[in-house]
PLY file of the C-alpha trace (Angstrom):
ply
format ascii 1.0
element vertex 281
property float x
property float y
property float z
element edge 280
property int vertex1
property int vertex2
end_header
92.48 47.16 -14.55
90.82 44.28 -17.21
90.96 41.81 -13.83
89.19 44.38 -11.80
86.79 45.03 -14.27
86.24 41.30 -14.54
85.93 41.04 -10.54
83.45 43.53 -10.94
80.69 42.33 -13.53
81.30 38.74 -11.23
79.87 41.03 -8.71
77.09 42.17 -10.18
76.07 38.72 -11.71
76.20 37.42 -8.43
73.61 40.17 -7.13
71.21 40.05 -10.46
71.27 36.02 -10.78
72.75 36.68 -13.73
76.37 33.86 -14.53
79.72 35.05 -16.28
80.37 33.19 -19.28
83.81 32.07 -19.73
84.94 31.10 -23.72
83.50 28.04 -24.79
85.40 24.57 -25.89
86.53 26.22 -29.18
87.96 29.21 -27.81
84.72 31.74 -28.76
83.98 34.01 -26.31
80.14 34.46 -25.23
78.79 37.24 -24.02
79.79 37.79 -20.78
76.08 38.37 -18.47
73.99 35.71 -19.26
70.50 36.78 -17.49
68.61 34.03 -16.52
64.79 34.93 -16.49
61.99 33.14 -14.09
60.84 29.88 -16.05
56.82 29.40 -16.57
56.93 25.59 -15.33
56.74 25.23 -11.64
60.39 23.26 -10.93
60.35 19.95 -9.44
60.09 18.56 -6.36
63.05 18.83 -4.37
64.69 15.87 -2.24
65.28 18.25 1.62
69.08 19.14 1.55
68.80 17.10 5.11
67.93 14.29 2.94
64.36 12.42 4.17
61.23 11.97 2.27
59.87 14.60 0.42
56.31 16.54 1.89
53.74 14.44 1.38
50.40 16.16 -1.64
47.55 17.71 0.99
44.66 15.54 1.41
41.70 15.60 -0.81
39.02 17.78 0.01
36.10 15.77 1.91
33.59 15.43 -0.89
30.63 14.09 1.52
27.65 15.20 0.65
25.16 16.05 3.68
22.69 12.88 3.62
19.50 13.63 2.65
16.97 13.70 5.13
14.43 10.49 6.21
11.04 10.19 4.40
8.45 10.96 6.79
6.43 8.45 8.89
4.32 6.24 7.31
1.45 6.85 9.85
-1.26 4.21 7.27
-1.41 2.93 4.02
-3.75 0.54 2.08
-5.06 -2.50 4.15
-4.50 -0.46 7.40
-7.29 -0.67 9.17
-9.43 0.46 12.72
-10.37 3.52 14.30
-7.47 6.15 13.23
-8.73 5.07 9.41
-11.75 6.12 10.33
-10.77 9.39 11.12
-8.36 9.52 8.54
-11.39 8.61 5.57
-14.03 11.35 7.86
-11.78 14.25 7.14
-11.21 13.69 3.44
-14.79 13.58 3.26
-14.47 17.23 5.56
-11.70 18.48 1.89
-13.80 16.58 -1.00
-11.78 14.36 -1.83
-13.55 11.50 -0.66
-17.06 10.42 -1.51
-17.55 7.03 0.51
-16.79 5.75 4.44
-16.38 5.98 6.72
-15.34 2.30 6.27
-12.49 1.80 8.67
-10.17 0.49 5.95
-7.33 1.75 4.14
-8.79 1.25 -0.09
-8.53 1.78 -2.96
-10.25 4.37 -2.53
-9.05 6.54 0.40
-5.61 5.90 -1.35
-6.08 8.38 -4.28
-8.02 10.21 -1.97
-4.89 10.84 -0.20
-2.66 10.61 -3.56
-5.04 13.56 -5.00
-4.39 15.48 -1.15
-0.75 15.66 -1.16
-0.60 16.10 -5.63
-2.29 19.17 -4.84
-0.86 20.51 -2.09
2.97 19.67 -3.24
3.37 16.70 -1.68
4.82 13.35 -2.74
1.68 11.32 -4.48
2.65 7.95 -2.65
-0.70 7.51 -1.30
0.49 6.90 2.15
-0.97 8.84 5.17
2.25 10.14 6.35
3.47 12.83 8.91
3.32 15.60 6.47
0.83 15.14 5.49
-1.59 13.92 8.15
-0.28 17.71 9.59
-1.37 19.23 6.58
-5.03 17.34 6.90
-5.42 17.77 10.02
-4.82 22.26 10.13
-6.97 22.33 7.75
-10.50 19.91 9.23
-11.89 19.98 12.41
-12.37 16.90 14.78
-14.96 14.66 13.72
-17.70 13.70 15.61
-18.53 9.94 16.65
-21.12 9.90 13.40
-18.25 11.17 11.61
-16.48 8.63 12.49
-19.99 6.22 11.44
-21.81 7.37 8.46
-22.16 4.49 6.84
-22.34 2.67 9.88
-19.89 0.19 10.88
-20.41 0.98 15.21
-20.72 -1.17 17.33
-23.88 -2.39 19.54
-24.82 -1.74 22.92
-25.76 -4.69 25.46
-28.69 -5.44 25.12
-31.46 -4.14 26.53
-33.16 -6.08 29.44
-36.70 -6.92 27.49
-34.80 -8.38 24.60
-33.05 -12.03 26.02
-36.06 -13.90 25.82
-38.48 -14.84 22.37
-37.52 -13.32 19.53
-37.09 -9.63 19.26
-35.52 -6.42 16.48
-34.00 -5.28 19.91
-32.88 -1.25 18.45
-30.90 0.54 20.14
-30.63 4.65 19.47
-27.87 5.12 21.56
-25.56 2.90 19.46
-27.53 3.21 16.31
-28.39 -0.74 15.93
-30.75 -3.12 15.13
-29.72 -6.38 16.85
-32.24 -9.63 14.80
-31.91 -12.06 18.37
-33.81 -15.68 19.81
-33.98 -16.66 23.38
-31.09 -14.01 24.21
-28.64 -15.46 21.53
-27.49 -12.94 19.01
-28.06 -13.74 15.16
-27.80 -10.58 13.26
-26.29 -7.39 14.07
-26.94 -3.95 11.48
-26.36 -0.73 11.53
-29.91 1.37 11.67
-31.10 5.47 11.16
-34.62 6.56 12.45
-36.69 9.76 12.30
-35.73 13.31 12.26
-36.18 15.96 14.69
-40.19 16.56 13.76
-40.91 13.03 13.47
-38.96 10.45 15.62
-38.68 7.52 15.75
-41.24 6.20 18.73
-40.25 4.35 21.68
-41.29 1.32 23.42
-42.13 -2.45 23.47
-43.88 -2.61 19.68
-45.25 -6.52 17.75
-45.17 -6.29 14.01
-48.13 -6.75 12.66
-47.05 -6.52 9.37
-44.78 -7.30 6.20
-44.46 -6.00 2.77
-41.94 -6.92 0.35
-42.62 -4.12 -2.11
-44.26 -1.47 0.21
-43.95 2.08 -1.31
-45.36 4.65 0.75
-49.03 6.19 0.27
-48.00 9.38 2.64
-44.27 10.35 1.18
-44.59 8.55 -1.93
-41.71 7.07 -1.56
-40.48 3.30 -1.89
-39.60 0.97 2.09
-38.45 -2.59 0.37
-38.59 -4.51 3.34
-41.10 -3.62 5.36
-41.42 -5.10 8.62
-45.01 -2.24 10.36
-44.72 -2.10 14.19
-45.89 0.68 15.33
-49.14 2.71 12.99
-46.99 3.49 9.46
-43.72 3.34 11.00
-41.17 0.32 10.20
-37.92 -1.17 9.79
-37.54 -1.24 6.04
-34.45 -1.31 3.29
-33.11 2.39 2.61
-31.95 3.94 -0.68
-31.35 7.52 0.59
-29.38 5.57 3.66
-27.00 3.34 2.01
-25.92 6.27 -0.17
-25.58 8.86 2.51
-25.63 7.44 5.51
-26.45 9.37 8.87
-26.52 12.66 7.51
-30.14 11.96 5.73
-33.19 10.71 7.72
-35.91 9.18 8.44
-39.63 10.23 8.48
-39.46 8.48 11.32
-39.08 4.02 9.73
-36.16 2.69 11.29
-33.81 3.19 7.65
-31.43 0.24 7.09
-29.21 0.93 4.85
-27.69 -2.96 4.01
-29.56 -5.02 1.73
-28.84 -8.05 1.63
-28.78 -7.76 4.96
-32.26 -6.81 5.41
-32.99 -9.17 2.69
-32.13 -12.22 5.27
-34.10 -10.37 8.26
-37.33 -9.39 6.19
-36.89 -13.67 5.42
-36.96 -14.87 9.51
-39.08 -12.40 10.83
-41.89 -13.73 11.10
-45.38 -11.16 12.14
-46.22 -11.44 16.32
-41.93 -11.09 16.68
-41.55 -8.85 19.79
-39.71 -5.53 18.48
-37.38 -3.27 21.35
-37.08 0.60 20.66
-35.20 2.12 23.07
-31.71 4.60 23.98
0 1
1 2
2 3
3 4
4 5
5 6
6 7
7 8
8 9
9 10
10 11
11 12
12 13
13 14
14 15
15 16
16 17
17 18
18 19
19 20
20 21
21 22
22 23
23 24
24 25
25 26
26 27
27 28
28 29
29 30
30 31
31 32
32 33
33 34
34 35
35 36
36 37
37 38
38 39
39 40
40 41
41 42
42 43
43 44
44 45
45 46
46 47
47 48
48 49
49 50
50 51
51 52
52 53
53 54
54 55
55 56
56 57
57 58
58 59
59 60
60 61
61 62
62 63
63 64
64 65
65 66
66 67
67 68
68 69
69 70
70 71
71 72
72 73
73 74
74 75
75 76
76 77
77 78
78 79
79 80
80 81
81 82
82 83
83 84
84 85
85 86
86 87
87 88
88 89
89 90
90 91
91 92
92 93
93 94
94 95
95 96
96 97
97 98
98 99
99 100
100 101
101 102
102 103
103 104
104 105
105 106
106 107
107 108
108 109
109 110
110 111
111 112
112 113
113 114
114 115
115 116
116 117
117 118
118 119
119 120
120 121
121 122
122 123
123 124
124 125
125 126
126 127
127 128
128 129
129 130
130 131
131 132
132 133
133 134
134 135
135 136
136 137
137 138
138 139
139 140
140 141
141 142
142 143
143 144
144 145
145 146
146 147
147 148
148 149
149 150
150 151
151 152
152 153
153 154
154 155
155 156
156 157
157 158
158 159
159 160
160 161
161 162
162 163
163 164
164 165
165 166
166 167
167 168
168 169
169 170
170 171
171 172
172 173
173 174
174 175
175 176
176 177
177 178
178 179
179 180
180 181
181 182
182 183
183 184
184 185
185 186
186 187
187 188
188 189
189 190
190 191
191 192
192 193
193 194
194 195
195 196
196 197
197 198
198 199
199 200
200 201
201 202
202 203
203 204
204 205
205 206
206 207
207 208
208 209
209 210
210 211
211 212
212 213
213 214
214 215
215 216
216 217
217 218
218 219
219 220
220 221
221 222
222 223
223 224
224 225
225 226
226 227
227 228
228 229
229 230
230 231
231 232
232 233
233 234
234 235
235 236
236 237
237 238
238 239
239 240
240 241
241 242
242 243
243 244
244 245
245 246
246 247
247 248
248 249
249 250
250 251
251 252
252 253
253 254
254 255
255 256
256 257
257 258
258 259
259 260
260 261
261 262
262 263
263 264
264 265
265 266
266 267
267 268
268 269
269 270
270 271
271 272
272 273
273 274
274 275
275 276
276 277
277 278
278 279
279 280
């Protein structure tokens, strides 16, 4: 019976994961049953029974982050010139971020205006006009007209009237709003001018300078008319501080206004009484 009992315990041990303990080397008998409880420490990797390499570790996850989006393309920045810069400046004037020009040159004032516009709308304040800044500005403004683009002058002169091609002539073009000082068909200088309003238009035709007055003041309007060169009644070519400040946003009472004071000072020194004046469309 004793052997049968031991055999039964062996079967039980095999079924329960236990081990039968035999007497130790000193003859002492241990407990007949030793139960092995699972350990919290994982067993070390083992070589597969059939030999060969142990399975390799799983590949590390890809930690690469998505690439940051490319910054928007810069359209214009400081130092750029041209018609597109004029349009940018004209639109900035519409939203009261710029008060000078348009000049057609992307200078310090334009850069500061763009930076202010960007900051107000949560865009990076670079001062450079990128595609995102431009699209936002276009949505907020209207298409500038010709004289919005040339509010302070700077437009090209049209070809001179045929009556200007001989002699000494102040050749004044109301279409391109320019004055050419011409001698024997050669253009000596060109400058931007503005004219009278609808109620007091500048007369058109062929005239001549009959009086020059360096520091003239209008007796009718009590306004200064420096470098005045009279050609028809009370109408004269003269410097206008208002034109210099406001551009084509204003107008004269019929005179031909010049905004560039150094230019008209030089012109005044060259023009003589009796020189021809041609005013045309």
